[in-house]
N, C-alpha and C positions, 0 to 999 in steps of 0.2 A: 548368517547363520551365527547365532548367539554362540559364543564358546564359553568354556568354565573358565572361570578367574579367580584368585584368591583374592576378592577385595577386602576382606578383613585383615592384610599382613598391613602393620603399621611399622616395620623395620624398617629403620632407618629417617623416622619422625621422633621431634621431641614433640611434648606436648607439656603445655602449665598449667595445671589444677589449684584454684584457689581453698581455700576452707578443706585442705586436704589431708586435716590428721585426724579425722574423723567421720561417720554418716557417710553423706555421699559423697562428697568429694575425696573423701580416702578410696572407697567402694571404687569410684573413677580412677584413680590412679593405679589401682592395681590391675583391673579389667583391661585399660586401655597400654600397662608394660605389659601382661599376660597377651596380648596379642602382637609384643616386637616393639614397642615404644619406648624410648626416653622419656620418665618422666619428671616432673619438677616439682615438687611439691610446697605450695607457699600457706603459711598460717601465720599466725601471732603466737602459737603453741610452740615455743620453741624445742620441749623435751620429746614432747609426744610426737611429734612432726619428728623429728631424727629419729625416734626410737621405728616407726611405720617407714621411712623410707630406709633403714638398714632392713628390716621384714624383706621388703622388697627386693633388695640387693640379693640378700641369703637366698633367693630363687633365679640365681642366677640371671637375673633383670638389671636393668639399670636406673637409679633414680636418687637426686637429689632434694634434699631440704630447703626452703630457702626461707626465714624468716621475715615477714613482710606483713605489715597492715593495710591493706587495702584502701583504708580511707585517706590514707599518704601518699599526698604527691612524690616526693622525695623517697620514700619505701619502695613505689611503685615502681616509680624510675630506677633504681640503683638491682632491685629484684628481677627484675627484666631484662636488665642488658647481663645481670651478671650469667641468666642465663643463656645469651647470646654468646659471652665470652666463656665459658665452660660446654655448650653443644653446636654452637656455629647456625643454628637455627630453630624456628619456630614453627610448629608447623599448625598444631593445635593448642588453645584455649579455652579449657573451664572454665569461665566465671561463675563459680558457687557458695564462696562465700555468703555469710546470711546469719541475721539475727533478729529476734523478735520481743515484744512486749504486748499480752495478752492482756490489752486495754484497751477502753472507745475511748475518743478522742477529750471527754473530761477529767480521763483519769492519767492520761498519758503527762509525763514533763518532758519540758520540752530537749533536755539534753536525752532523755532515751529515743523521743524520735528522730533527732537528729543522728543518733547512733542509728538506729534503722537503716535509716536513709541513705548516710555515709558509707554501712559497710555495704547493703544488700544491692545499692545502685551505683552510687559513686563511685566505689569498690571496679564495677562493670568499665565506666568511662575511664578510670586512671590506669589500670594494666590494661584493656584495649589499646589506648591511648599510644602505648610504648612499645605494646607488642605489634601493631599493626606494621608499622615500616620494618621491621625485621620480618616476620611474615608475609608481606608482598615481595623484599629481596629475597625469600627463598623459593618464587614460583607462588605464593596463593597458601591456602591453608581454609582452616572452619574452624569457629568461634561458637562455642555452646555456652550460652547464659543460661543457668537454673532460674527459671521461674515460678510458677504455684496454681496450683488449681485456682486459689483465690486472687492470682493473676489478673486472671479470665469473668472472673464473677465475686461476689462478695464473702466475708464472713463474719462471725461476730467475734467481738472484742479483739480486734486485729489491727486497729485502724493503721496504724503505721507501715506494718506488714502488708496489708492488702493495697494501699498507696507505692511503696516501694515495689511489688512484684507486677503491679500493672503498668508502674513506668518500665520495669526490663521487659516484658513483652513488647513494647510498642518503640522501645529503644532500640530490641533486637530489628525489630522492622528499619528502622530509618538506617540503622549500620548497616545492612543488605544492600539495600538501594544505595548508599555512598559507595562502599567498598567492592563492590559487585565487579567492578571493573577491574581490579587488582586481582582477579580470582579468589579473592576471599568470602566463603560460604557464614554466612550467623543466622543460626537459628536457636531457638530457646525450646527449653526442655520442661511442661509444667506436671510436676509431681502431686499426685495425693495425698493424703497423711502417709508418712513412711515412717519404719521401726527408728528412730534416731535419738541421740541423749538429746536433740532440741524439743524433738515432738514429747517426748518425755518430760523436760521441764517444762511444756505448755502445760499439762496435768496440773503438775506442782504447784504453779503461777496462780490456776484456776483453783487450786482448791478440792482437786478430783482424785481421788484411790489412785495409783496408778494402775491397777490393772483394770477396773474400772474406765478409767481415761482411753485406754489402749483398745478394752471393747468399743466402746461408745464410736470411736475416730474409726471403726475397723466396717461397723455398722451401716446396711444398705448400699454397700458397692454391687454389683453384680457378682465378683469373686468373691465377695465373703471374707475376705482381711484384710490387714494393712500391706504398705506394698515395703519390702527390703532395700535398701541399698543397694545390693546388686541389680534387682530391677529396673531401677533407674541406671545403673552405671550402662546396662547393656544398652537402653539409647542413645546414652552418651558414646558408645559404641560403634553404634549405625551413624550419626551424626559425622562422628569422628574419619568415617571411613569411606572407600570410594563406593558402596550402596547409598550412598545421598548425594553424588557428584550434581545435579539437578536441582537440589534443596536449598535456598533461602528464603529467611523472614520468616519461616514457619514457626506456628506455635503449636508442639508436639504433646497432647497431655497423653500421661503415663501415671492412670492413679486408678486401676482396678474396674475402668465405669463409673466411679462417683460423678462427677458430670453428668455421663447419661442418665 
């Protein structure tokens, strides 16, 4: 007979979230801390990251900010090791950092291509490289990689982003295969258009008025609205929690029905 437990209780666990100073990453940090986890916020935006960590602490939760360029091997190693030093363990890793340029391959500069791939895809490899051994010593854990609906199907004028997010989805599967024996689950969440600063910047890049761009981004979804960062953070909570203990290698779509 199944008995009621509290599988969403993350007390005693430590979570790293990259790209955590705003948008989905910040919502993830707030959500996981609300359910008891100590959260380590990684970002290159030191000023905003520290402000957001202090807001979490002001709610009686536990958060620390770490400056981290996820495209830097040394930066990732130092930040992850600092989390182990400060908290003693790593149980959850949300690899969320990402950037985009709304250009096709003929328009992209090589430096732009490199930046998107380095932050969005290479960053997952680097942070995971140093976090996984610590996670394994803690008995296992959950890694959640932020993919995209455009990692599962194509999109217009987003060549580097689609390439990076497609890589995220399949890297997730490879990591799940490699690290299951260490009791480490690895899944991806794949959001549709979500109302973040990055989405709004895409409208500006494309030269579309913001209100019109947001309306067009919501159009055609069965739920008839954009996602919110909190919508995505709820999926992160599910994958971080004991509600998903037999899930690994999955690509979960959170997009208001857009792909459907």
